C-alpha positions in Angstrom: 219.8 91.8 282.8 219.2 94.3 280.0 219.1 92.7 276.4 219.7 94.1 273.0 216.7 96.1 271.7 215.4 97.1 275.1 213.5 100.3 275.2 212.1 102.3 278.0 209.2 104.7 277.9 209.2 108.3 279.2 206.2 110.3 280.1 205.8 113.8 281.5 202.7 113.9 283.7 202.3 117.7 283.2 204.4 118.9 280.3 203.8 118.0 276.6 207.4 117.5 275.9 207.4 113.9 276.8 204.2 112.1 275.8 205.2 108.5 275.9 208.4 108.7 273.9 211.0 105.9 273.7 214.7 105.6 274.5 216.9 102.7 273.5 219.6 100.7 275.4 223.1 101.3 274.3 224.2 98.0 272.7 227.4 97.9 274.9 225.1 97.6 277.9 223.3 94.4 276.9 223.9 91.7 279.5 224.3 94.1 282.3 221.9 95.0 285.1 222.5 98.7 284.5 222.7 100.7 281.3 222.4 103.9 279.4 219.3 104.7 277.3 219.2 107.3 274.6 216.2 109.1 273.3 215.1 107.7 269.9 214.0 111.2 268.9 216.2 114.2 269.8 214.3 116.6 272.1 215.1 120.0 273.3 214.8 120.4 277.1 214.6 124.0 278.2 213.3 123.7 281.8 213.1 121.3 284.7 210.3 118.8 284.6 209.1 115.6 286.3 209.2 112.4 284.5 207.7 108.9 284.6 210.0 106.2 283.3 208.7 102.7 282.6 209.8 99.5 281.0 209.2 98.0 278.4 208.2 100.8 276.1 204.9 100.3 274.4 202.8 102.8 272.4 199.7 101.3 274.3 201.0 102.0 277.8 199.4 105.3 279.2 199.3 107.5 282.2 196.2 109.0 283.8 194.9 109.9 287.2 198.1 109.2 289.0 198.6 105.6 287.5 200.4 103.8 284.7 198.1 101.5 282.7 199.4 98.4 281.0 198.4 94.7 280.7 199.6 91.3 281.8 198.8 88.8 279.0 197.2 85.6 279.6 199.3 83.7 277.1 203.1 84.4 277.3 206.0 82.8 275.3 209.4 81.6 276.6 212.1 80.9 274.0 213.5 77.8 275.7 213.6 76.2 279.2 215.6 77.9 281.9 215.6 81.2 280.0 213.7 84.1 281.7 214.6 86.9 279.1 211.0 86.8 277.9 209.6 88.2 281.2 210.9 91.6 280.1 208.3 91.6 277.4 205.4 91.1 279.7 206.5 93.1 282.8 205.8 96.6 284.0 208.5 98.4 285.8 208.5 102.1 286.7 210.2 105.0 288.3 209.6 108.6 289.1 212.4 111.1 288.4 213.0 114.6 287.0 215.2 116.2 284.4 216.9 119.6 284.7 218.8 121.2 281.9 220.7 123.3 284.5 222.6 120.2 285.6 223.9 119.3 282.2 227.7 119.6 281.5 228.7 122.2 278.9 227.9 121.0 275.4 226.1 117.9 276.6 222.5 116.9 277.1 221.0 116.6 280.7 220.9 113.0 282.1 218.4 111.2 284.4 219.3 108.6 286.9 216.6 106.1 287.9 216.0 102.7 289.4 213.0 100.7 288.4 210.4 99.1 290.7 208.4 96.2 289.4 204.6 96.4 289.5 204.1 92.7 288.6 204.9 89.3 290.2 207.2 86.7 288.8 206.5 83.0 289.1 209.3 80.5 288.5 208.0 77.0 287.9 210.5 74.2 288.5 209.2 71.1 286.7 210.4 67.6 286.8 209.2 64.1 285.9 210.5 60.6 285.8 207.3 59.2 284.1 207.5 61.7 281.2 211.3 62.2 281.1 211.3 61.5 277.3 208.5 64.1 276.7 209.0 67.7 275.8 207.8 70.3 278.2 205.3 72.6 276.1 204.1 74.8 278.9 202.6 75.5 282.3 199.5 77.4 283.3 198.4 78.8 286.7 194.7 79.0 287.5 192.7 80.0 290.5 188.9 80.4 290.3 187.8 84.0 291.2 191.3 85.4 291.4 193.1 87.9 289.1 196.2 86.2 287.6 196.3 88.2 284.5 194.5 91.2 283.0 194.9 94.9 282.6 197.0 96.6 285.2 196.8 100.1 286.8 199.7 100.9 289.2 199.3 103.9 291.4 202.8 105.7 291.3 202.4 107.3 294.7 201.8 104.1 296.8 202.5 101.3 294.4 198.9 99.8 294.7 197.7 97.9 291.7 194.2 97.4 290.3 192.6 95.5 287.4 189.2 96.0 285.7 189.4 92.9 283.4 190.7 90.2 285.7 191.5 86.7 284.1 191.8 83.8 286.6 194.6 82.0 284.5 197.8 82.7 282.7 199.9 80.3 280.6 203.6 80.3 279.5 204.4 78.3 276.4 207.9 77.1 275.3 208.8 78.0 271.7 211.7 75.5 271.5 210.7 72.7 274.0 213.1 70.2 275.2 212.8 66.7 276.9 212.2 66.6 280.6 215.3 64.5 281.2 216.2 67.0 284.0 214.3 69.7 285.9 213.4 72.7 283.8 212.5 76.3 284.8 209.6 78.1 283.2 208.8 81.7 284.0 205.5 83.4 284.1 204.5 87.1 284.8 201.3 87.6 286.9 199.4 90.3 288.6 200.3 90.6 292.3 197.7 88.4 294.1 197.3 86.7 297.4 196.4 83.0 296.9 197.0 82.0 300.4 194.5 79.2 301.3 193.0 79.1 297.8 192.5 76.1 295.5 195.3 76.7 292.9 196.2 74.4 290.1 199.1 74.3 287.8 198.8 72.5 284.4 201.8 70.9 283.1 201.7 70.2 279.4 204.1 67.8 277.6 204.2 66.1 274.3 206.0 63.1 272.6 205.3 64.4 269.2 202.1 62.5 268.8 200.3 62.7 272.2 199.9 65.8 274.4 199.8 65.0 278.0 198.5 67.6 280.4 198.5 67.1 284.1 196.5 69.4 286.5 198.5 69.4 289.8 197.1 71.2 292.9 199.8 73.5 294.4 200.1 75.4 297.5 200.7 79.1 296.7 200.8 82.1 299.0 201.1 85.7 298.3 202.5 86.4 294.8 204.0 89.7 295.6 205.0 92.4 293.2 208.8 93.1 292.6 209.6 89.5 293.8 210.2 86.1 292.4 207.8 83.3 293.6 208.9 79.7 293.1 206.4 76.9 292.5 208.0 73.5 292.4 206.2 70.8 290.4 208.2 67.7 291.3 208.0 64.4 289.5 204.8 65.1 287.6 202.9 62.0 286.9 199.5 60.7 285.9 198.7 60.0 289.5 198.6 63.9 290.1 195.3 63.9 288.1 192.6 63.4 290.7 189.6 64.1 288.4 187.6 61.2 286.9 186.1 63.7 284.4 189.3 65.1 283.1 191.3 63.2 280.3 195.1 64.0 280.4 195.9 62.6 276.9 194.9 64.4 273.8 196.3 64.1 270.2 194.9 67.4 268.9 197.0 70.7 269.2 195.9 72.4 272.4 196.4 76.0 271.4 196.8 76.9 275.1 193.2 76.0 275.7 190.8 73.3 276.7 187.8 71.3 275.3 185.3 68.7 276.2 185.2 65.4 274.1 187.2 63.9 271.3 185.8 66.1 268.6 183.5 69.1 268.2 181.3 67.5 265.5 180.1 63.9 265.3 178.6 62.2 262.2 175.7 59.9 262.0 174.7 58.2 258.9 171.4 56.3 259.7 168.2 57.6 261.1 168.0 56.3 264.7 171.7 55.4 264.8 172.9 55.8 268.4 176.5 57.0 269.0 178.4 57.3 272.3 180.0 60.7 272.9 182.8 61.1 275.5 182.5 64.5 277.1 185.5 64.5 279.5 187.5 67.7 279.8 191.0 67.8 278.3 193.7 70.4 277.5 194.9 73.1 280.0 193.0 73.0 283.2 192.2 76.7 283.3 188.6 76.7 284.6 187.6 73.1 283.5 184.4 72.0 285.3 182.9 68.6 285.8 180.3 68.0 283.1 177.0 67.1 284.8 174.1 67.8 282.3 173.4 68.1 278.6 170.8 70.1 276.8 169.8 70.2 273.2 170.5 73.7 271.8 168.9 73.0 268.5 168.0 70.0 266.3 167.3 71.7 263.0 169.9 74.1 261.5 167.3 76.0 259.5 164.3 76.6 261.7 162.9 76.3 265.3 160.3 74.0 263.7 160.7 70.3 264.1 163.3 70.6 266.9 162.6 67.3 268.6 164.5 64.8 266.5 167.6 64.5 268.6 167.7 62.3 271.7 170.2 62.3 274.5 170.2 59.2 276.7 166.7 58.4 275.3 165.3 61.9 276.1 164.4 64.8 273.9 163.5 68.4 274.5 159.8 68.1 273.6 157.4 69.2 276.4 154.4 67.8 274.3 156.0 64.3 274.7 156.0 63.7 278.5 157.1 60.0 278.2 160.6 61.0 276.9 160.8 64.7 277.8 163.8 66.2 279.5 165.1 69.8 279.2 168.3 68.7 281.1 169.7 65.2 280.8 172.2 63.8 283.3 175.5 62.8 281.9 176.4 59.1 282.5 178.6 58.1 285.4 181.5 57.3 282.8 181.1 60.9 281.3 179.5 59.8 278.1 176.3 60.5 276.4 174.2 58.3 274.2 173.0 60.4 271.2 170.8 59.6 268.2 169.1 61.6 265.5 165.9 60.6 263.9 165.0 61.7 260.4 162.2 64.3 260.4 160.4 66.2 257.8 163.5 67.5 256.1 166.3 65.0 255.0 169.0 67.2 256.5 169.5 67.4 260.2 172.2 69.2 262.1 172.0 69.6 265.8 174.0 71.2 268.7 174.1 69.8 272.1 175.3 71.8 275.2 177.3 70.4 278.0 176.5 71.9 281.4 178.0 72.1 284.9 176.2 71.3 288.1 174.5 74.8 288.1 173.1 73.9 284.6 175.3 76.6 283.0 176.9 75.9 279.6 180.5 75.0 279.7 180.9 73.6 276.1 178.9 72.2 273.2 179.2 69.8 270.2 177.5 69.3 266.9 175.8 66.1 265.6 175.7 66.0 261.8 173.2 63.6 260.2 174.7 62.6 256.8 172.8 59.8 255.1 175.5 59.4 252.4 178.3 59.3 254.9 181.3 61.7 254.4 182.0 62.2 250.6 185.2 63.8 249.4 187.2 64.8 246.3 191.0 64.7 245.8 192.2 68.3 245.2 195.8 69.2 244.4 196.1 70.6 247.9 194.5 67.5 249.6 191.4 65.5 250.1 188.4 67.9 250.6 184.8 67.3 251.7 182.2 67.7 249.0 180.1 70.1 251.2 180.1 72.4 254.1 179.7 71.3 257.7 176.0 71.0 258.5 174.8 70.3 254.9 173.1 67.0 254.7 171.9 67.4 251.1 173.5 66.5 247.8 176.0 69.0 246.7 174.0 70.1 243.8 170.8 70.5 245.9 169.0 73.6 244.9 167.0 74.8 247.9 168.2 76.9 250.8 167.9 74.0 253.3 171.3 72.9 252.1 173.2 75.9 253.1 174.9 74.2 256.2 176.0 76.0 259.4 178.2 79.1 260.0 181.3 79.4 262.3 183.0 82.6 263.7 186.7 82.1 262.9 188.5 80.2 265.7 185.3 78.9 267.5 184.4 75.3 267.6 180.6 76.0 268.0 178.2 76.1 265.0 175.7 78.9 264.4 172.6 77.8 262.8 171.2 79.4 259.6 167.8 80.1 261.3 167.9 83.2 263.4 165.3 81.8 265.9 167.8 78.9 266.9 170.6 80.9 268.3 171.2 84.0 270.5 173.4 87.0 270.0 175.3 88.9 272.6 178.0 91.7 272.5 181.3 90.0 272.8 183.2 90.3 276.1 185.6 87.5 275.3 188.7 88.4 277.1 189.4 84.9 278.1 188.4 81.5 276.6 185.7 80.8 279.2 183.5 83.5 277.7 183.2 81.5 274.5 183.0 78.2 276.2 180.1 79.3 278.4 178.2 80.8 275.5 178.1 78.1 272.8 174.5 79.0 272.0 175.5 82.6 271.2 176.8 84.6 268.3 179.4 86.9 269.8 178.7 90.1 268.0 180.9 93.2 267.8 178.2 95.7 267.9 178.5 97.6 271.3 182.1 96.3 271.9 185.2 98.6 271.9 188.6 97.8 270.4 187.4 94.6 268.7 188.9 95.0 265.3 186.1 92.8 263.8 187.0 89.9 266.1 184.8 88.2 268.7 188.0 87.4 270.5 189.2 90.5 272.4 192.3 88.9 274.1 194.3 91.5 276.0 191.8 94.1 274.7 194.2 96.9 273.8 193.2 97.2 270.2 196.7 95.8 269.2 197.5 93.1 266.6 198.7 90.9 269.5 195.2 90.8 270.9 194.4 88.2 268.2 195.0 84.6 268.8 196.2 83.3 265.4 196.4 79.6 266.4 192.8 78.9 267.3 192.5 76.5 264.3 196.1 75.4 264.3 197.6 77.4 261.4 199.1 80.7 262.4 200.5 82.6 259.5 204.2 83.4 260.2 205.0 84.8 256.8 204.3 87.8 254.7 202.1 85.9 252.4 198.2 86.1 252.3 197.3 83.0 254.3 199.7 80.5 255.8 201.5 78.4 253.2 201.3 75.4 255.6 198.5 72.9 256.0 198.4 73.4 259.7 197.6 71.0 262.5 194.2 70.1 264.0 193.4 71.9 267.2 190.9 71.2 269.9 188.9 74.3 268.6 188.7 72.8 265.1 184.9 72.1 264.3 185.5 69.3 261.9 184.7 65.7 262.7 187.4 63.3 263.7 189.9 62.7 261.0 189.2 66.0 259.3 190.3 69.6 259.8 189.3 73.1 258.5 190.7 73.6 255.0 194.1 75.3 254.5 194.5 78.5 252.5 196.0 76.4 249.7 192.6 74.8 249.1 190.9 78.2 248.9 193.6 79.5 246.5 193.2 76.4 244.4 189.5 76.8 244.1 189.6 80.5 243.3 192.3 80.0 240.6 190.6 77.1 238.9 187.0 77.9 239.3 184.6 78.1 236.3 184.0 81.5 234.9 180.2 81.2 235.3 178.3 80.4 238.5 175.3 78.0 238.3 171.9 77.9 239.9 171.6 74.4 241.3 168.8 72.5 239.5 167.4 75.8 238.3 166.0 76.4 241.8 167.4 79.0 244.4 171.0 78.3 245.5 173.8 79.5 243.4 177.1 77.6 243.3 180.7 78.1 242.4 181.9 75.2 240.3 185.5 73.9 240.5 186.5 70.9 238.4 189.0 69.4 240.9 190.4 66.8 238.4 189.7 68.8 235.3 186.4 67.0 234.6 184.3 66.3 237.8 182.6 69.1 239.6 182.9 70.2 243.2 180.1 72.6 244.3 180.8 75.5 246.6 177.3 76.8 247.5 176.5 80.4 247.9 175.7 79.8 251.6 175.7 83.4 252.7 177.1 84.5 256.0 176.3 86.2 259.4 177.4 89.9 259.8 180.0 90.2 262.5 178.2 93.4 263.9 174.8 91.8 264.4 174.8 88.0 263.7 172.1 88.5 261.1 171.8 87.1 257.6 172.0 89.2 254.5 168.8 88.8 252.5 168.6 86.0 249.9 172.2 85.1 251.0 171.9 81.6 249.3 172.1 83.2 245.8 174.3 86.2 246.6 177.1 85.3 248.8 179.7 82.5 248.8 181.8 82.3 251.9 184.3 79.8 253.5 186.9 80.1 256.2 190.4 78.6 256.0 192.3 77.6 259.2 194.8 80.5 258.9 195.1 84.1 259.9 195.4 86.5 256.9 198.8 87.8 257.8 201.3 87.4 260.6 201.6 89.3 263.9 204.0 91.6 262.2 201.2 93.0 260.0 198.7 95.7 260.9 195.5 93.8 259.7 193.6 91.6 262.1 191.7 89.4 259.7 191.5 85.7 259.0 192.0 84.1 255.6 188.9 82.9 253.8 187.0 83.5 250.6 183.9 85.6 250.4 182.2 86.9 247.2 179.0 88.9 246.8 177.3 88.3 243.4 175.4 91.6 243.7 178.7 93.5 244.2 181.1 91.4 242.1 184.2 91.5 244.2 186.3 88.9 246.0 187.5 89.3 249.5 190.2 87.0 251.1 190.6 88.9 254.3 187.6 88.8 256.5 186.8 90.0 260.1 187.0 87.0 262.5 183.7 87.7 264.1 181.9 87.0 260.7 179.9 83.8 260.6 181.0 81.9 257.5 180.8 78.3 256.2 183.5 75.8 257.0 184.6 72.9 254.6 187.0 70.2 256.0 190.0 68.5 254.4 191.5 65.2 255.5 193.7 65.2 258.6 196.8 63.1 257.8 197.1 62.2 261.5 193.4 61.2 261.9 192.8 63.4 264.9 
């Protein structure tokens, strides 16, 4: 059924008269399966011409070499259960026709009759559960390894064949107004046409009771998802018993952000040299390519340099070839999917390490950080909440004056730390059109140099160059207002890099610091590192180090960054999806230039400071 506001696009494959112009549905035809569309811009037509008509109109849809080009997004949103109206936003339907002014009635414009054919497939999930009847259904995803569920779409208008150059093996539909599963609910997903007959296909059903998110991977039998057809997948009586993987944890308290993670946190804190902690590395979240964790590998042990990299132990092993008695490059994960990790104090007081989680092929599938913090977590009570006294990765006192205390960097939305030392991480041009690209490259800074249509973000998304390519909820606080930075505190997500019980600071913290900072910066203990000073209670000082940043284009540090640049991310996008900018909200100031920036490209590596998570996730 047509809905109010629907638009079609019109393209002339030969003439220049119609180059992707729009026509709007008459309001009186809303709710009908046929309707009249009127050009949004009056156009004179003086000769007969062929036309391509498609739905829905988008300035990004194009025609070339006999094919229409569009995209089927990985992440789709449905307003409420049993409502399929959102599918019109994600579809591609088309028709070929012609317009001839000679056929027009006297004094009237010529008309075109057309009937649309759909280039995409429609999946209707029918979900029920007695075990989780009181839980609200948040979403369902469909995944099949090696198959194109979503991605760019080119449909040949002469024969209807479809192709994709950026295939994604999963797609997810999320419910904006979820309701309890007291009865069966229908969720609708648009996919590329794909034959899944005989393949291992999984649907992830995600539900929440307001505190816990329960996501159940359920193997389903799917055949050919045909274009121009509705394909029904029934997920009957979903229960915990449907999860057949020992290495997958269905229950998670953090916000899932339509993604997945491994372990209960992305950063763990130790306070004593030699203290051993147990880290759970089970997968959780949407089952869109999760793999069994089999091995672990130390990516780096020292945040500042490749020297003295052998102070972190996994299950009693360290990555030191010169110490054969306890050497192992790859360490097997324990049978209960845990690791025993300890950090031993070395030549510097501060140690910050990153450990990669690997699959059976010894390929990275995730990573986590271990932060040696001899003082334990210290914090100050700001007006906007309780805030840590230092950035993630800084093991030194807040007023420490040397560059060893700069901490680690993060690209906005990623859970993986990038070390200060350039010899302890890799750089690669971003190709992140699905979440697995980031997850399989936790040792890499995903730079923008060499990428197209990136808009200064490591995450390319649907890769159209559109504002909707961005994923604003990575760190749990998408801005839905016209303000600079979300006015909300947000909720901790599975991509948040802070330790358990803490979350990335909200824009309110950044704004409070900038508004109340001391007018003069200080050089810590008259050494090297410059700091911004904020007296959070009017008397006591909070130090915000000039810790520098990593350039989005290259992943490199500016020279002498510890006395020239202060930077720190918030958990929010700069503006909403209604805006044209693609940035995230965070502060950066360059002393040598003298200007503040609050909107920063998301691929930039900047510091992160954490605030208390009220829900202790």
